[in-house]
VEXBA-9001 format. One record per residue (C-alpha): x, y, z; residue number from 1; residue in one letter. Coordinates in nm, 3 decimals, m for minus. Layout:
+---------+---------+---------+------+-------+
:      px :      py :      pz : miza : torba :
+---------+---------+---------+------+-------+
:       X :       Y :       Z :  NUM :     A :
...
+---------+---------+---------+------+-------+
This chain:
+---------+---------+---------+------+-------+
:      px :      py :      pz : miza : torba :
+---------+---------+---------+------+-------+
:   0.532 :  m6.505 :   1.245 :    1 :     X :
:   0.376 :  m6.811 :   1.082 :    2 :     X :
:   0.662 :  m7.038 :   1.196 :    3 :     X :
:   0.635 :  m6.889 :   1.546 :    4 :     X :
:   0.263 :  m6.970 :   1.562 :    5 :     X :
:   0.326 :  m7.327 :   1.439 :    6 :     X :
:   0.596 :  m7.372 :   1.702 :    7 :     X :
:   0.364 :  m7.222 :   1.964 :    8 :     X :
:   0.092 :  m7.474 :   1.881 :    9 :     X :
:   0.336 :  m7.763 :   1.935 :   10 :     X :
:   0.452 :  m7.626 :   2.269 :   11 :     X :
:   0.090 :  m7.554 :   2.365 :   12 :     X :
:   0.003 :  m7.917 :   2.297 :   13 :     X :
:   0.301 :  m8.027 :   2.504 :   14 :     X :
:   0.206 :  m7.793 :   2.792 :   15 :     X :
:  m0.161 :  m7.893 :   2.794 :   16 :     X :
:  m0.080 :  m8.265 :   2.783 :   17 :     X :
:   0.171 :  m8.231 :   3.067 :   18 :     X :
:  m0.075 :  m8.031 :   3.277 :   19 :     X :
:  m0.328 :  m8.309 :   3.230 :   20 :     X :
:  m0.061 :  m8.560 :   3.333 :   21 :     X :
:   0.018 :  m8.366 :   3.653 :   22 :     X :
:  m0.352 :  m8.331 :   3.742 :   23 :     X :
:  m0.425 :  m8.697 :   3.671 :   24 :     X :
:  m0.123 :  m8.819 :   3.865 :   25 :     X :
:  m0.225 :  m8.598 :   4.158 :   26 :     X :
:  m0.575 :  m8.745 :   4.157 :   27 :     X :
:  m0.443 :  m9.101 :   4.129 :   28 :     X :
:  m0.192 :  m9.050 :   4.410 :   29 :     X :
:  m0.462 :  m8.896 :   4.630 :   30 :     X :
:  m0.704 :  m9.182 :   4.573 :   31 :     X :
:  m0.438 :  m9.446 :   4.632 :   32 :     X :
:  m0.323 :  m9.290 :   4.958 :   33 :     X :
:  m0.686 :  m9.255 :   5.070 :   34 :     X :
:  m0.791 :  m9.614 :   5.003 :   35 :     X :
:  m0.451 :  m9.772 :   5.076 :   36 :     X :
:  m0.302 :  m9.570 :   5.364 :   37 :     X :
:  m0.048 :  m9.847 :   5.425 :   38 :     X :
:   0.139 :  m9.722 :   5.119 :   39 :     X :
:   0.240 :  m9.418 :   5.321 :   40 :     X :
:   0.383 :  m9.632 :   5.597 :   41 :     X :
:   0.726 :  m9.773 :   5.656 :   42 :     X :
:   0.765 :  m9.892 :   5.299 :   43 :     X :
:   0.780 :  m9.526 :   5.201 :   44 :     X :
:   0.462 :  m9.533 :   4.991 :   45 :     X :
:   0.442 :  m9.157 :   4.940 :   46 :     X :
:   0.804 :  m9.131 :   4.834 :   47 :     X :
:   0.770 :  m9.446 :   4.630 :   48 :     X :
:   0.478 :  m9.301 :   4.435 :   49 :     X :
:   0.671 :  m8.982 :   4.366 :   50 :     X :
:   0.968 :  m9.190 :   4.256 :   51 :     X :
:   0.750 :  m9.400 :   4.025 :   52 :     X :
:   0.593 :  m9.087 :   3.875 :   53 :     X :
:   0.937 :  m8.943 :   3.807 :   54 :     X :
:   1.060 :  m9.267 :   3.658 :   55 :     X :
:   0.749 :  m9.290 :   3.445 :   56 :     X :
:   0.809 :  m8.948 :   3.291 :   57 :     X :
:   1.180 :  m9.012 :   3.239 :   58 :     X :
:   1.133 :  m9.359 :   3.093 :   59 :     X :
:   0.820 :  m9.273 :   2.895 :   60 :     X :
:   0.948 :  m8.951 :   2.740 :   61 :     X :
:   1.308 :  m9.073 :   2.719 :   62 :     X :
:   1.214 :  m9.390 :   2.538 :   63 :     X :
:   0.996 :  m9.204 :   2.288 :   64 :     X :
:   1.263 :  m8.944 :   2.210 :   65 :     X :
:   1.540 :  m9.202 :   2.180 :   66 :     X :
:   1.326 :  m9.381 :   1.924 :   67 :     X :
:   1.273 :  m9.052 :   1.740 :   68 :     X :
:   1.646 :  m8.972 :   1.749 :   69 :     X :
:   1.738 :  m9.299 :   1.578 :   70 :     X :
:   1.436 :  m9.311 :   1.347 :   71 :     X :
:   1.634 :  m9.236 :   1.030 :   72 :     X :
:   1.890 :  m9.503 :   1.120 :   73 :     X :
:   1.611 :  m9.752 :   1.190 :   74 :     X :
:   1.451 :  m9.685 :   0.851 :   75 :     X :
:   1.781 :  m9.746 :   0.676 :   76 :     X :
:   1.878 : m10.049 :   0.884 :   77 :     X :
:   1.545 : m10.233 :   0.911 :   78 :     X :
:   1.365 : m10.127 :   0.593 :   79 :     X :
:   1.665 : m10.122 :   0.365 :   80 :     X :
:   1.620 :  m9.757 :   0.270 :   81 :     X :
:   1.901 :  m9.641 :   0.043 :   82 :     X :
:   1.973 :  m9.268 :   0.049 :   83 :     X :
:   1.985 :  m9.125 :  m0.302 :   84 :     X :
:   2.278 :  m8.905 :  m0.404 :   85 :     X :
:   2.129 :  m8.577 :  m0.533 :   86 :     X :
:   2.383 :  m8.593 :  m0.817 :   87 :     X :
:   2.290 :  m8.947 :  m0.918 :   88 :     X :
:   2.309 :  m9.030 :  m1.287 :   89 :     X :
:   1.975 :  m9.214 :  m1.271 :   90 :     X :
:   1.723 :  m8.967 :  m1.418 :   91 :     X :
:   1.423 :  m9.120 :  m1.236 :   92 :     X :
:   1.593 :  m9.101 :  m0.897 :   93 :     X :
:   1.728 :  m8.754 :  m0.967 :   94 :     X :
:   1.374 :  m8.641 :  m1.049 :   95 :     X :
:   1.252 :  m8.789 :  m0.718 :   96 :     X :
:   1.517 :  m8.598 :  m0.523 :   97 :     X :
:   1.434 :  m8.276 :  m0.705 :   98 :     X :
:   1.064 :  m8.330 :  m0.632 :   99 :     X :
:   1.123 :  m8.375 :  m0.258 :  100 :     X :
:   1.366 :  m8.083 :  m0.236 :  101 :     X :
:   1.133 :  m7.860 :  m0.436 :  102 :     X :
:   0.847 :  m7.919 :  m0.194 :  103 :     X :
:   1.086 :  m7.880 :   0.101 :  104 :     X :
:   1.194 :  m7.538 :  m0.025 :  105 :     X :
:   0.833 :  m7.439 :  m0.081 :  106 :     X :
:   0.750 :  m7.549 :   0.274 :  107 :     X :
:   1.038 :  m7.341 :   0.413 :  108 :     X :
:   1.229 :  m7.630 :   0.572 :  109 :     X :
:   1.562 :  m7.518 :   0.721 :  110 :     X :
:   1.749 :  m7.806 :   0.554 :  111 :     X :
:   1.677 :  m8.041 :   0.268 :  112 :     X :
:   1.554 :  m8.386 :   0.376 :  113 :     X :
:   1.746 :  m8.696 :   0.283 :  114 :     X :
:   1.565 :  m8.879 :   0.006 :  115 :     X :
:   1.564 :  m9.256 :   0.010 :  116 :     X :
:   1.420 :  m9.547 :  m0.181 :  117 :     X :
:   1.366 :  m9.906 :  m0.080 :  118 :     X :
:   1.287 : m10.213 :  m0.285 :  119 :     X :
:   0.930 : m10.323 :  m0.216 :  120 :     X :
:   0.621 : m10.387 :  m0.428 :  121 :     X :
:   0.413 : m10.211 :  m0.163 :  122 :     X :
:   0.273 :  m9.869 :  m0.246 :  123 :     X :
:   0.420 :  m9.665 :   0.035 :  124 :     X :
:   0.605 :  m9.349 :   0.134 :  125 :     X :
:   0.689 :  m9.208 :   0.474 :  126 :     X :
:   0.873 :  m8.924 :   0.646 :  127 :     X :
:   1.078 :  m8.958 :   0.962 :  128 :     X :
:   1.357 :  m8.790 :   1.152 :  129 :     X :
:   1.415 :  m8.608 :   1.482 :  130 :     X :
:   1.366 :  m8.255 :   1.346 :  131 :     X :
:   1.290 :  m8.042 :   1.042 :  132 :     X :
:   1.665 :  m8.011 :   0.987 :  133 :     X :
:   1.734 :  m8.385 :   1.008 :  134 :     X :
:   1.456 :  m8.559 :   0.821 :  135 :     X :
:   1.415 :  m8.837 :   0.569 :  136 :     X :
:   1.155 :  m8.897 :   0.301 :  137 :     X :
:   1.152 :  m9.256 :   0.177 :  138 :     X :
:   0.958 :  m9.396 :  m0.117 :  139 :     X :
:   0.901 :  m9.758 :  m0.219 :  140 :     X :
:   0.976 :  m9.881 :  m0.568 :  141 :     X :
:   0.617 : m10.003 :  m0.582 :  142 :     X :
:   0.486 :  m9.649 :  m0.549 :  143 :     X :
:   0.706 :  m9.523 :  m0.831 :  144 :     X :
:   0.598 :  m9.811 :  m1.053 :  145 :     X :
:   0.224 :  m9.797 :  m0.986 :  146 :     X :
:   0.151 :  m9.426 :  m0.955 :  147 :     X :
:   0.183 :  m9.160 :  m1.221 :  148 :     X :
:   0.386 :  m8.841 :  m1.179 :  149 :     X :
:   0.097 :  m8.625 :  m1.054 :  150 :     X :
:  m0.013 :  m8.887 :  m0.799 :  151 :     X :
:   0.343 :  m8.932 :  m0.675 :  152 :     X :
:   0.377 :  m8.556 :  m0.632 :  153 :     X :
:   0.068 :  m8.552 :  m0.410 :  154 :     X :
:   0.208 :  m8.832 :  m0.193 :  155 :     X :
:   0.549 :  m8.664 :  m0.164 :  156 :     X :
:   0.390 :  m8.327 :  m0.081 :  157 :     X :
:   0.190 :  m8.498 :   0.195 :  158 :     X :
:   0.508 :  m8.643 :   0.349 :  159 :     X :
:   0.694 :  m8.311 :   0.329 :  160 :     X :
:   0.395 :  m8.148 :   0.499 :  161 :     X :
:   0.438 :  m8.395 :   0.787 :  162 :     X :
:   0.792 :  m8.264 :   0.832 :  163 :     X :
:   0.688 :  m7.899 :   0.801 :  164 :     X :
:   0.409 :  m7.953 :   1.057 :  165 :     X :
:   0.652 :  m8.109 :   1.305 :  166 :     X :
:   0.438 :  m8.421 :   1.325 :  167 :     X :
:   0.724 :  m8.652 :   1.418 :  168 :     X :
:   0.795 :  m8.448 :   1.732 :  169 :     X :
:   0.425 :  m8.399 :   1.809 :  170 :     X :
:   0.351 :  m8.771 :   1.790 :  171 :     X :
:   0.664 :  m8.846 :   1.996 :  172 :     X :
:   0.536 :  m8.616 :   2.271 :  173 :     X :
:   0.200 :  m8.788 :   2.265 :  174 :     X :
:   0.359 :  m9.132 :   2.270 :  175 :     X :
:   0.592 :  m9.031 :   2.552 :  176 :     X :
:   0.300 :  m8.917 :   2.767 :  177 :     X :
:   0.114 :  m9.241 :   2.695 :  178 :     X :
:   0.426 :  m9.440 :   2.785 :  179 :     X :
:   0.452 :  m9.252 :   3.115 :  180 :     X :
:   0.088 :  m9.326 :   3.199 :  181 :     X :
:   0.127 :  m9.693 :   3.114 :  182 :     X :
:   0.444 :  m9.731 :   3.321 :  183 :     X :
:   0.311 :  m9.546 :   3.627 :  184 :     X :
:  m0.037 :  m9.698 :   3.643 :  185 :     X :
:   0.088 : m10.051 :   3.569 :  186 :     X :
:   0.344 : m10.046 :   3.848 :  187 :     X :
:   0.114 :  m9.887 :   4.103 :  188 :     X :
:  m0.180 : m10.118 :   4.030 :  189 :     X :
:   0.051 : m10.419 :   4.007 :  190 :     X :
:   0.183 : m10.343 :   4.355 :  191 :     X :
:  m0.169 : m10.290 :   4.495 :  192 :     X :
:  m0.300 : m10.618 :   4.352 :  193 :     X :
:   0.003 : m10.808 :   4.477 :  194 :     X :
:  m0.053 : m10.665 :   4.827 :  195 :     X :
:  m0.422 : m10.753 :   4.816 :  196 :     X :
:  m0.339 : m11.112 :   4.719 :  197 :     X :
:  m0.120 : m11.164 :   5.025 :  198 :     X :
:   0.192 : m10.954 :   4.991 :  199 :     X :
:   0.402 : m10.869 :   5.298 :  200 :     X :
:   0.259 : m10.610 :   5.537 :  201 :     X :
:   0.426 : m10.300 :   5.673 :  202 :     X :
:   0.501 : m10.470 :   6.006 :  203 :     X :
:   0.678 : m10.761 :   5.837 :  204 :     X :
:   1.056 : m10.705 :   5.864 :  205 :     X :
:   1.129 : m10.981 :   5.617 :  206 :     X :
:   1.009 : m10.772 :   5.324 :  207 :     X :
:   0.853 : m10.916 :   5.010 :  208 :     X :
:   0.929 : m11.272 :   4.913 :  209 :     X :
:   1.041 : m11.389 :   4.570 :  210 :     X :
:   0.689 : m11.512 :   4.500 :  211 :     X :
:   0.557 : m11.164 :   4.584 :  212 :     X :
:   0.784 : m11.020 :   4.317 :  213 :     X :
:   0.667 : m11.282 :   4.065 :  214 :     X :
:   0.299 : m11.206 :   4.133 :  215 :     X :
:   0.360 : m10.833 :   4.113 :  216 :     X :
:   0.555 : m10.867 :   3.788 :  217 :     X :
:   0.280 : m11.076 :   3.629 :  218 :     X :
:   0.017 : m10.814 :   3.709 :  219 :     X :
:   0.244 : m10.527 :   3.603 :  220 :     X :
:   0.291 : m10.685 :   3.260 :  221 :     X :
:  m0.081 : m10.759 :   3.237 :  222 :     X :
:  m0.167 : m10.398 :   3.316 :  223 :     X :
:   0.103 : m10.277 :   3.073 :  224 :     X :
:  m0.061 : m10.476 :   2.796 :  225 :     X :
:  m0.412 : m10.346 :   2.876 :  226 :     X :
:  m0.309 :  m9.983 :   2.926 :  227 :     X :
:  m0.070 : m10.001 :   2.633 :  228 :     X :
:  m0.355 : m10.113 :   2.410 :  229 :     X :
:  m0.579 :  m9.832 :   2.536 :  230 :     X :
:  m0.293 :  m9.587 :   2.492 :  231 :     X :
:  m0.239 :  m9.702 :   2.136 :  232 :     X :
:  m0.601 :  m9.611 :   2.061 :  233 :     X :
:  m0.528 :  m9.257 :   2.180 :  234 :     X :
:  m0.209 :  m9.238 :   1.972 :  235 :     X :
:  m0.399 :  m9.357 :   1.665 :  236 :     X :
:  m0.664 :  m9.091 :   1.720 :  237 :     X :
:  m0.397 :  m8.820 :   1.730 :  238 :     X :
:  m0.233 :  m8.968 :   1.421 :  239 :     X :
:  m0.558 :  m8.957 :   1.224 :  240 :     X :
:  m0.598 :  m8.588 :   1.313 :  241 :     X :
:  m0.245 :  m8.516 :   1.193 :  242 :     X :
:  m0.313 :  m8.693 :   0.863 :  243 :     X :
:  m0.587 :  m8.444 :   0.782 :  244 :     X :
:  m0.344 :  m8.159 :   0.854 :  245 :     X :
:  m0.078 :  m8.320 :   0.634 :  246 :     X :
:  m0.330 :  m8.357 :   0.352 :  247 :     X :
:  m0.412 :  m7.988 :   0.380 :  248 :     X :
:  m0.041 :  m7.905 :   0.386 :  249 :     X :
:   0.019 :  m8.125 :   0.083 :  250 :     X :
:  m0.260 :  m7.942 :  m0.096 :  251 :     X :
:  m0.084 :  m7.609 :  m0.035 :  252 :     X :
:   0.245 :  m7.750 :  m0.165 :  253 :     X :
:   0.131 :  m7.953 :  m0.467 :  254 :     X :
:  m0.214 :  m7.816 :  m0.538 :  255 :     X :
:  m0.559 :  m7.943 :  m0.455 :  256 :     X :
:  m0.598 :  m8.150 :  m0.772 :  257 :     X :
:  m0.269 :  m8.336 :  m0.723 :  258 :     X :
:  m0.338 :  m8.405 :  m0.356 :  259 :     X :
:  m0.686 :  m8.539 :  m0.425 :  260 :     X :
:  m0.548 :  m8.728 :  m0.725 :  261 :     X :
:  m0.291 :  m8.896 :  m0.501 :  262 :     X :
:  m0.560 :  m9.012 :  m0.259 :  263 :     X :
:  m0.779 :  m9.133 :  m0.546 :  264 :     X :
:  m0.478 :  m9.319 :  m0.682 :  265 :     X :
:  m0.432 :  m9.495 :  m0.349 :  266 :     X :
:  m0.804 :  m9.567 :  m0.344 :  267 :     X :
:  m0.786 :  m9.715 :  m0.694 :  268 :     X :
:  m0.501 :  m9.946 :  m0.596 :  269 :     X :
:  m0.672 : m10.043 :  m0.273 :  270 :     X :
:  m0.998 : m10.132 :  m0.446 :  271 :     X :
:  m0.832 : m10.349 :  m0.710 :  272 :     X :
:  m0.663 : m10.632 :  m0.517 :  273 :     X :
:  m0.628 : m10.842 :  m0.830 :  274 :     X :
:  m0.416 : m10.576 :  m0.993 :  275 :     X :
:  m0.210 : m10.543 :  m0.677 :  276 :     X :
:  m0.151 : m10.917 :  m0.668 :  277 :     X :
:  m0.047 : m10.911 :  m1.029 :  278 :     X :
:   0.207 : m10.646 :  m0.938 :  279 :     X :
:   0.335 : m10.857 :  m0.651 :  280 :     X :
:   0.132 : m10.684 :  m0.377 :  281 :     X :
:  m0.175 : m10.810 :  m0.194 :  282 :     X :
:  m0.448 : m10.613 :  m0.024 :  283 :     X :
:  m0.334 : m10.726 :   0.320 :  284 :     X :
:   0.011 : m10.583 :   0.254 :  285 :     X :
:  m0.146 : m10.258 :   0.141 :  286 :     X :
:  m0.348 : m10.238 :   0.462 :  287 :     X :
:  m0.033 : m10.304 :   0.665 :  288 :     X :
:   0.109 :  m9.983 :   0.521 :  289 :     X :
:  m0.172 :  m9.794 :   0.695 :  290 :     X :
:  m0.204 :  m9.565 :   0.394 :  291 :     X :
:  m0.572 :  m9.652 :   0.399 :  292 :     X :
:  m0.765 :  m9.630 :   0.722 :  293 :     X :
:  m1.050 :  m9.863 :   0.809 :  294 :     X :
:  m1.385 :  m9.726 :   0.701 :  295 :     X :
:  m1.575 :  m9.874 :   0.992 :  296 :     X :
:  m1.595 : m10.140 :   1.258 :  297 :     X :
:  m1.398 : m10.192 :   1.577 :  298 :     X :
:  m1.060 : m10.202 :   1.401 :  299 :     X :
:  m1.111 :  m9.843 :   1.280 :  300 :     X :
:  m0.995 :  m9.716 :   1.620 :  301 :     X :
:  m0.659 :  m9.889 :   1.566 :  302 :     X :
:  m0.592 :  m9.723 :   1.231 :  303 :     X :
:  m0.331 :  m9.446 :   1.216 :  304 :     X :
:  m0.487 :  m9.309 :   0.895 :  305 :     X :
:  m0.846 :  m9.200 :   0.832 :  306 :     X :
:  m1.042 :  m9.373 :   0.554 :  307 :     X :
:  m0.944 :  m9.246 :   0.211 :  308 :     X :
:  m1.298 :  m9.136 :   0.132 :  309 :     X :
:  m1.299 :  m8.914 :   0.444 :  310 :     X :
:  m0.965 :  m8.762 :   0.349 :  311 :     X :
:  m1.086 :  m8.688 :  m0.004 :  312 :     X :
:  m1.408 :  m8.534 :   0.127 :  313 :     X :
:  m1.211 :  m8.319 :   0.370 :  314 :     X :
:  m0.986 :  m8.184 :   0.093 :  315 :     X :
:  m1.282 :  m8.120 :  m0.135 :  316 :     X :
:  m1.437 :  m7.908 :   0.139 :  317 :     X :
:  m1.129 :  m7.686 :   0.159 :  318 :     X :
:  m1.067 :  m7.382 :  m0.058 :  319 :     X :
:  m0.803 :  m7.384 :  m0.327 :  320 :     X :
+---------+---------+---------+------+-------+
């Protein structure tokens, strides 16, 4: 029943977001056809808008899910993650695998995640993969070197909770919807601006010139950048919400003290840049990991993680 409710929440999110997409696209199409009736003329504006909406959903959702499908391969290929053999003779690595698998069993995952390690002084860990049955938990050597056993357990439990919560799929759905919005609005507005700046009219049999295409492409890319940036703010907001859920899930798996201890450990490393530099890591590199969210200012809206102090306060407010 619990797994059914969790699955229902994910599908509910997907349904609600798609309903909002349909409503918004309907409003946009209505406004465009009202203020630019020429789009419904011989150039097939109405059909063109429907086509663009369909392409936006296919390209936006398709691109996001393709990225999700190859996420484990990307982690191995671009980050140098080496999958650890569960029967490895290295006691430290064997302990890491047992830790991940232990939390995975406790979380009720249908299959054990792959466990990987990559050589980096950065204090980092992440979970990825297209499903709960095909996931990967990767840990940096810097995390193993700079955090004690209890702190590492809290971090690992947090990442396993991401898998158990289905956060990879949830964030992919959100990103796919954002991609669709960006594609659709950019192409529609790019076409409108190009027409307003002197594009060919409906009664012009010659069709658009090469320069018309250049102007339209410039504005499409400009709008893609602007809308993509705004969309990224929305994705980051969703991500910060999911981090609180993963912290709560990590608390259930590893215990409240270990989960808070892990966050305090990250806070300790973050607040001691000299120690990080001595270990081969600088504070800028730590921020790039997005383990620590910005505590304030404009850049806070571009952080995928809430500030550590907020995450600690949230856990402290929860029951054991």
